[in-house]
C-alpha positions in Angstrom: 185.8 -11.0 -27.5 186.1 -14.2 -29.4 187.6 -17.1 -27.4 190.1 -19.4 -29.0 189.1 -23.0 -29.0 190.8 -25.1 -26.3 192.0 -28.6 -26.6 189.7 -31.2 -25.1 192.2 -32.2 -22.4 195.2 -30.3 -21.1 197.5 -32.5 -19.0 199.8 -31.2 -16.3 201.8 -33.2 -13.8 201.5 -32.6 -10.1 203.2 -34.8 -7.5 203.6 -37.6 -9.9 199.9 -37.6 -10.9 198.4 -36.6 -14.2 195.7 -34.0 -13.8 193.2 -33.4 -16.6 192.0 -29.8 -16.8 188.5 -29.3 -18.3 188.5 -26.8 -21.2 187.1 -23.4 -20.5 183.6 -22.8 -21.6 183.2 -20.6 -24.6 181.3 -17.4 -23.8 178.2 -18.5 -25.6 178.2 -21.8 -23.8 178.7 -20.0 -20.4 175.8 -17.8 -21.2 173.6 -20.8 -22.1 174.4 -22.6 -18.9 173.7 -19.6 -16.7 170.6 -18.6 -18.6 169.0 -22.1 -18.3 170.1 -22.6 -14.7 168.8 -19.3 -13.4 166.0 -19.1 -15.9 164.5 -22.4 -14.7 164.9 -21.4 -11.1 163.2 -18.1 -11.8 160.3 -19.8 -13.7 159.6 -22.0 -10.7 160.2 -19.5 -7.9 158.5 -16.5 -9.5 154.8 -16.5 -8.5 152.2 -16.9 -11.2 151.4 -13.6 -13.0 154.0 -11.7 -10.8 156.2 -10.5 -13.7 155.1 -7.1 -15.2 151.9 -7.4 -17.2 152.2 -11.2 -17.1 148.4 -11.9 -16.8 147.8 -9.7 -19.9 150.5 -11.6 -21.8 148.9 -14.9 -20.6 145.5 -13.9 -22.1 146.9 -13.0 -25.5 149.0 -16.1 -25.7 146.3 -18.5 -24.4 143.8 -17.1 -26.9 145.9 -18.3 -29.9 144.9 -22.0 -29.4 141.6 -21.8 -27.5 138.3 -21.2 -29.2 136.6 -20.0 -26.0 139.2 -18.5 -23.7 136.8 -16.3 -21.7 135.7 -19.3 -19.7 139.2 -20.0 -18.6 139.9 -16.3 -17.7 136.6 -16.1 -15.7 137.6 -19.2 -13.7 141.1 -17.7 -13.0 139.5 -14.4 -11.9 137.1 -16.3 -9.7 139.9 -18.3 -8.0 141.9 -15.1 -7.4 138.9 -13.2 -6.0 138.5 -15.8 -3.3 142.0 -15.1 -1.9 142.4 -12.8 1.1 144.3 -9.6 0.4 144.6 -7.9 3.8 147.5 -8.3 6.2 146.6 -10.0 9.5 146.5 -8.1 12.8 149.7 -9.9 13.9 151.5 -8.7 10.7 150.3 -5.1 11.3 151.5 -5.3 14.9 154.9 -6.8 13.9 155.4 -4.1 11.2 154.7 -1.3 13.8 156.9 -2.8 16.5 159.9 -3.4 14.1 159.5 0.1 12.5 159.3 -1.3 9.0 156.9 -0.8 6.2 153.6 -2.7 6.5 153.9 -5.8 4.3 150.7 -5.2 2.4 150.7 -7.0 -0.9 149.8 -5.3 -4.1 147.7 -8.2 -5.4 145.8 -11.1 -4.0 148.2 -13.4 -5.8 151.1 -12.1 -3.6 149.1 -12.7 -0.5 148.2 -16.1 -1.7 151.8 -17.1 -2.1 152.6 -15.7 1.4 149.9 -17.8 3.0 150.2 -20.8 0.7 146.5 -20.7 -0.4 147.0 -20.0 -4.0 150.1 -22.2 -4.2 147.9 -25.2 -3.2 145.2 -24.4 -5.8 147.3 -23.3 -8.8 148.7 -26.7 -9.6 145.8 -28.9 -8.6 142.5 -27.4 -9.7 141.9 -27.8 -13.4 140.5 -25.2 -15.8 137.5 -25.5 -18.1 139.6 -25.8 -21.2 138.3 -26.5 -24.7 138.9 -30.0 -26.0 138.9 -28.9 -29.7 141.9 -26.7 -30.6 142.0 -24.1 -33.2 144.8 -21.7 -34.2 143.9 -18.0 -34.6 146.9 -15.8 -35.1 147.7 -12.6 -36.9 151.0 -11.1 -37.7 150.8 -9.0 -34.5 150.2 -12.1 -32.4 153.4 -13.9 -33.5 155.2 -12.3 -30.6 153.1 -14.4 -28.2 153.6 -17.6 -30.2 156.6 -19.2 -28.2 154.8 -19.0 -24.9 151.5 -20.0 -26.5 153.2 -23.2 -27.7 154.6 -23.9 -24.3 151.2 -23.2 -22.7 149.5 -25.6 -25.1 152.0 -28.3 -24.1 151.2 -27.6 -20.4 147.5 -27.7 -21.1 147.9 -31.2 -22.6 150.0 -32.4 -19.6 147.6 -31.0 -16.9 145.1 -28.2 -17.5 145.8 -26.2 -14.3 146.8 -22.6 -14.4 150.1 -23.4 -12.6 151.2 -26.1 -15.1 150.1 -24.0 -18.1 151.9 -20.9 -17.0 155.1 -22.8 -16.0 155.2 -24.7 -19.3 154.8 -21.3 -21.2 157.6 -19.8 -19.2 159.9 -22.7 -19.8 159.3 -22.7 -23.5 159.8 -18.9 -23.7 163.0 -19.4 -21.8 164.1 -22.1 -24.2 163.5 -19.8 -27.2 165.4 -17.0 -25.5 168.4 -19.1 -24.5 168.9 -20.9 -27.8 168.4 -17.8 -30.0 170.7 -15.6 -28.0 173.2 -18.5 -27.7 173.6 -18.5 -31.5 173.5 -14.7 -31.7 176.5 -14.6 -29.4 178.2 -17.5 -31.2 177.9 -15.9 -34.6 178.8 -12.4 -33.6 182.2 -11.0 -34.7 182.6 -8.6 -31.8 181.1 -7.8 -28.4 180.3 -11.3 -27.2 181.1 -10.6 -23.6 178.9 -7.5 -23.5 176.1 -9.3 -25.3 176.2 -12.2 -22.8 176.3 -9.8 -19.8 173.3 -7.8 -21.0 171.3 -11.0 -21.8 172.1 -12.3 -18.2 171.1 -9.2 -16.3 168.4 -10.0 -13.7 165.9 -7.9 -15.7 166.6 -9.9 -18.8 166.4 -13.3 -17.1 163.1 -12.3 -15.3 161.6 -11.4 -18.7 163.0 -14.6 -20.3 161.4 -16.7 -17.5 157.9 -15.1 -17.9 155.2 -15.0 -20.5 156.2 -11.6 -21.8 156.7 -11.0 -25.5 159.8 -9.1 -24.6 161.5 -12.4 -25.2 161.0 -12.1 -28.9 161.9 -8.4 -28.6 165.3 -9.2 -27.0 165.9 -12.0 -29.5 165.2 -9.8 -32.5 167.6 -7.1 -31.3 170.4 -9.6 -30.5 170.0 -11.5 -33.7 170.0 -8.3 -35.8 173.0 -7.0 -34.0 174.9 -10.3 -34.5 174.1 -10.1 -38.2 175.4 -6.5 -38.4 178.7 -7.4 -36.7 179.3 -9.8 -39.6 178.5 -7.1 -42.1 180.9 -4.6 -40.5 183.9 -7.0 -41.0 182.9 -8.4 -44.3 185.2 -7.6 -47.2 183.2 -8.9 -50.2 179.6 -8.4 -51.6 176.7 -10.3 -50.1 175.5 -13.5 -51.8 171.9 -14.6 -52.0 172.1 -16.2 -48.5 173.2 -12.8 -47.1 170.2 -11.1 -48.6 167.8 -13.8 -47.3 169.2 -13.5 -43.8 168.9 -9.8 -43.9 165.3 -9.9 -45.1 164.3 -12.5 -42.4 166.1 -10.4 -39.7 164.2 -7.3 -40.7 160.9 -9.2 -40.6 161.9 -10.4 -37.1 162.4 -6.8 -36.0 159.0 -5.9 -37.2 157.2 -8.5 -35.0 157.6 -7.4 -31.3 157.8 -3.6 -30.9 158.4 -0.6 -33.1 161.5 0.3 -31.0 163.4 -2.5 -32.7 163.2 -0.6 -36.0 165.7 1.9 -34.5 168.4 -0.6 -35.5 167.6 0.4 -39.1 170.2 3.2 -38.6 172.8 0.6 -38.2 171.9 -1.0 -41.5 172.7 2.1 -43.5 176.2 2.3 -41.9 177.4 -1.1 -43.2 180.3 -1.1 -45.7 179.0 -0.3 -49.2 181.2 -3.1 -50.6 178.5 -5.5 -49.5 176.2 -4.3 -52.3 178.9 -4.1 -55.0 179.8 -1.0 -57.0 176.8 0.8 -58.5 175.3 4.3 -58.5 173.6 3.8 -55.2 176.8 2.7 -53.3 178.7 5.6 -54.9 176.1 8.0 -53.7 176.1 6.5 -50.2 179.9 6.6 -50.1 179.8 10.3 -51.0 177.2 11.0 -48.3 179.4 9.4 -45.6 182.5 11.2 -46.8 180.6 14.5 -46.6 179.4 13.7 -43.1 183.0 12.9 -42.0 184.3 16.1 -43.6 181.6 18.4 -42.2 181.1 17.0 -38.6 179.6 20.2 -37.2 177.1 20.5 -40.1 176.2 16.8 -39.6 175.6 17.5 -35.9 173.3 20.4 -36.7 171.4 18.2 -39.2 170.8 15.5 -36.5 169.5 18.2 -34.1 167.2 19.5 -36.9 165.8 16.0 -37.5 165.2 15.6 -33.8 163.3 18.9 -33.6 161.3 18.0 -36.8 160.4 14.7 -35.2 159.1 16.4 -32.0 157.2 19.0 -34.0 155.5 16.2 -36.0 154.6 14.0 -33.0 153.3 16.9 -30.8 151.5 18.8 -33.6 148.2 17.9 -32.0 149.4 17.9 -28.4 150.5 21.5 -27.8 153.4 21.8 -30.3 157.1 21.3 -30.3 157.8 23.4 -27.2 155.4 21.4 -25.1 156.9 18.2 -26.5 160.4 19.4 -25.5 159.2 20.4 -22.1 157.5 17.0 -21.6 160.7 15.2 -22.5 162.9 17.4 -20.3 160.6 16.9 -17.4 160.5 13.1 -18.0 164.2 12.5 -18.3 165.8 15.4 -16.3 163.3 16.3 -13.5 163.3 13.5 -11.0 161.6 15.9 -8.6 158.6 16.0 -11.0 158.8 12.5 -12.2 159.5 10.7 -9.0 159.7 7.2 -10.6 162.4 8.3 -13.0 165.3 6.6 -11.3 163.5 3.5 -10.3 161.9 2.8 -13.7 164.3 4.2 -16.3 167.6 3.5 -14.5 167.2 0.7 -12.0 164.7 -0.8 -14.4 167.3 -1.5 -17.0 169.2 -3.8 -14.6 166.6 -5.0 -12.1 163.2 -3.6 -11.3 160.9 -6.5 -10.9 157.3 -7.6 -10.5 154.7 -5.0 -9.6 157.5 -2.4 -10.0 158.0 -2.5 -6.2 161.0 -4.7 -5.4 164.2 -4.0 -7.1 168.0 -4.2 -6.9 169.6 -1.5 -4.8 171.1 1.6 -6.5 174.7 0.7 -5.4 174.4 -2.7 -7.2 172.9 -1.0 -10.3 175.9 1.4 -10.4 178.3 -1.5 -10.1 176.6 -3.2 -13.1 176.9 -0.1 -15.3 180.6 0.2 -14.3 181.1 -3.5 -15.2 179.4 -3.0 -18.6 181.6 0.0 -19.2 184.7 -2.1 -18.5 183.5 -4.8 -20.9 182.9 -2.3 -23.6 186.5 -1.0 -23.4 188.0 -4.4 -22.9 186.6 -5.8 -26.2 189.2 -6.9 -28.8 190.2 -4.0 -31.0 188.2 -4.0 -34.3 188.1 -1.6 -37.2 184.9 0.3 -36.6 183.9 3.3 -38.7 183.0 6.5 -36.9 179.6 6.5 -38.5 178.8 3.0 -37.0 179.9 4.1 -33.5 177.9 7.3 -33.7 174.9 5.4 -35.0 175.0 3.0 -32.0 175.0 5.9 -29.6 172.2 7.7 -31.4 170.1 4.5 -31.4 170.6 4.1 -27.6 169.5 7.7 -27.1 166.7 7.6 -29.6 164.8 4.6 -28.2 163.9 6.1 -24.8 162.8 9.3 -26.6 160.6 7.3 -29.0 159.1 5.3 -26.2 158.5 8.3 -24.1 156.6 10.0 -26.9 154.6 6.9 -27.6 153.7 6.5 -23.9 152.7 10.2 -23.6 150.3 9.9 -26.5 148.9 6.5 -26.0 149.2 5.8 -22.2 149.4 9.1 -20.3 146.8 11.0 -22.3 144.4 8.3 -23.5 144.6 5.4 -21.0 145.3 7.5 -17.8 143.2 10.4 -19.2 145.7 13.1 -18.2 145.5 15.6 -21.0 147.3 18.3 -19.0 150.2 16.0 -18.0 153.7 17.4 -18.5 155.6 14.1 -18.1 155.4 10.9 -20.0 154.2 8.1 -17.7 154.4 4.3 -18.2 158.0 3.9 -19.4 159.9 1.0 -18.0 163.7 0.4 -18.1 163.2 -3.1 -19.4 162.2 -1.6 -22.8 165.7 -0.2 -23.1 167.8 -3.1 -21.6 168.5 -5.0 -24.9 169.7 -1.7 -26.6 172.7 -1.6 -24.3 174.4 -3.8 -26.9 174.1 -1.0 -29.5 176.8 0.8 -27.5 179.4 -1.9 -28.4 180.6 -0.2 -31.6 180.9 3.0 -29.7 182.9 1.3 -27.0 185.3 -0.3 -29.5 185.7 3.0 -31.3 186.5 4.7 -28.0 189.5 2.4 -27.5 191.4 5.0 -29.6 191.1 7.3 -26.6 190.4 5.0 -23.6 191.7 1.5 -23.4 191.6 -1.2 -20.8 194.2 -3.9 -21.2 193.4 -7.0 -19.2 193.7 -10.7 -19.5 190.8 -12.8 -20.7 190.9 -14.8 -17.5 190.4 -11.6 -15.5 187.3 -10.7 -17.7 186.0 -14.2 -17.3 186.4 -14.2 -13.5 184.7 -10.7 -13.3 181.9 -11.9 -15.6 181.1 -15.0 -13.6 181.3 -13.2 -10.3 179.1 -10.3 -11.3 176.5 -12.4 -13.1 176.3 -15.0 -10.3 176.0 -12.3 -7.6 173.3 -10.5 -9.6 171.1 -13.5 -10.2 171.5 -15.1 -6.7 170.6 -11.8 -5.2 167.5 -11.6 -7.4 166.3 -15.0 -6.5 166.8 -14.4 -2.8 165.0 -11.1 -3.1 162.1 -12.8 -4.9 161.7 -15.5 -2.2 161.8 -12.9 0.6 159.3 -10.6 -1.2 156.7 -13.2 -2.1 157.1 -16.1 0.3 157.7 -14.5 3.7 154.9 -12.9 5.6 157.0 -9.9 6.8 159.0 -9.6 3.5 162.0 -11.2 5.3 162.4 -8.3 7.8 163.0 -10.7 10.7 164.6 -13.5 8.7 167.9 -13.8 10.6 166.5 -13.5 14.2 163.8 -16.1 13.3 166.4 -18.4 11.8 168.6 -18.0 14.9 165.7 -18.9 17.2 164.9 -21.9 15.0 168.5 -23.2 15.1 168.6 -22.8 18.9 165.4 -24.8 19.1 167.0 -27.6 17.2 169.9 -27.9 19.6 
């Protein structure tokens, strides 16, 4: 929903005084303010290496500019190994007496933050960094380049693990915030939904970490923004349009293969963009045939899906086993007990170590809010093929990732050849693809429509985003910085206040 520009100062008279009202922030500016504010807070509060796979991302990013990174990694491992990892007797007794789960940390880093030991070391002790820099990077390493640049800056400032990681996080956050700011600004539709997805706690946690998911999110948002311009364009592309398209496709190739699913969107753009020629005539005829024979088209889509499963599982038990694995993974929560936590809650807020997360009731409220935003978007002319493509992309990505995880992680890494579920999937892989539902939501306005004022949407947006992110930060502090996970926070606070007075 594109906001109209406001005048710099609006004057109203009240009790004889002239009151100047500040202009409302545009949606992209509102996103930028919230992303930077909560991203910086998350970067500082979130313990070192607590985001999913952050230590692994650290190693890849750090190796880009250091000629002998193993010395640094060995020193970090040594420092971590010296930290205690077992709860004290008093903590065990407290957990038993209060009938709560034992606050046993999943890593020595978490215990270090609870006791303060690692916090003291992480920003003071220096690492054995190499003085001579060199740059060793391949095309596959580009996804770690933003955080690597930030880590290099941190290393120059003070070569401690805390400063290096913090600088890498902040630079990653900067790239994320600026790139998605312009993606929202240039988009021709769906700005509110784009901003909401980019401000989900899961998104901000990744933006404020060393994860290459930052470039993954950026690539998807930038590509979608470009596509929205194509969908409303009425004249052929010029050379600049072809250059932007080529660069966007290259950007999609960098982070993860899942981003290539957006290629389905590219074949739905109006053929007028490419002028009148034999190719566009053939494409127009194809889309007209699909619109005329909807049932046959649906059967063709099912056939393509089955052919894909047959191909992927030809060496793993065949198509029937593949279908059973996918069914068990996505529909049998009694078999795959992490299904709801990882693939549903994980899209909104399932955080470090995959242990602490937003409650299900808040996740449901977020999905309802996103649904409202989709139906409240300004009415645009969206072709049915574009709407269906968006829905297919959103459904295809989890399937593609589940297949990849089954072959690469479940069977090879975990060595479970007889497994009948795909393990290792995480909801954060699918979070950015929520924006691919925007065309479908706009198309559905033909049948379902929410008419509301922009001020109402703005109020709901700010309220929901602020509640989400404040909740996330409080949860992070309780989980990592309190010895009992905050179980007795209010009674202890009450006793402390009584002691003051």
